[in-house]
N, C-alpha and C positions, 0 to 999 in steps of 0.2 A: 072593246069596251064591257064594263061592270054593269050587268043586269040590277044589279041591287042597287046602283047608285042612280037616284034619278034623276041628277044633271049631267049623266054621262053624255049624253047625245048634245049637249048646249054646249058643253066643253070640248066636243069634239069639233063642232061649227067655228068654235076661237081658236083653231087651229089656221094658220097662214096655209093660201095654195101650196103644195106642193113643199110644206113643210119648210118654206123660205120664210128664212124672220128675217133678211135684209136684203134690201138691193139697190140697184143703183140704174139709174135712166138719161141719157144725154139731157143737159138743157137744152137744147135746141130742138129735138125730136130725132127722129132717125132710128135707124139701126144700133143698138150698143155697144158692136164690134167695130163701127165705122168711126174713123174720124179719132182715133184717143188719144188725142192732144187736147180734145175739147173739155169742158168743164162737166159733170156728171153731178145730178141731183140722188140725196141719200136718202132711201126710206128703209120704216123699219116698222113691222107691223106690232100695231099696240092691243092685238086683241080682240079688232072690229074691221080694222083697214089696215092700210100703208098711209103712214104718215109721215111728212117730212122730216128728216134728221139733220140736215145738214148738205152741203155742198164739198166736192172735193174736183181739186185743181184740173185733173187728168183722169185715162180711164185706169194707170197703174196706182194711185191712189185712192179710187174709188174700189175696186177689186182688193186692195189692204184691209182697207175699213171693215166688206162684207169679211173676209176672212176671219177677221176677229172676234166676229159671234161666237157666243159660247151657245153649243148644240143643246138645244131644249128637252128636257126627258120628255119621249111620247108616253099617251099616254092609251 
């Protein structure tokens, strides 16, 4: 954090938890690694919270979508 930047603490809080910008969750709840054939909800960090970004037909498609995220530069 840059001590001369008055917005540095604010910018740090806008980073997603564990720097995960995209994630997927099973549509019907439960653990993410169980039932890989079921659809997944896709979520993307918008700077304040995870927002719905779409759905994936199965775990493989969801993992592929998460992997497509460009890494954000650390501040």
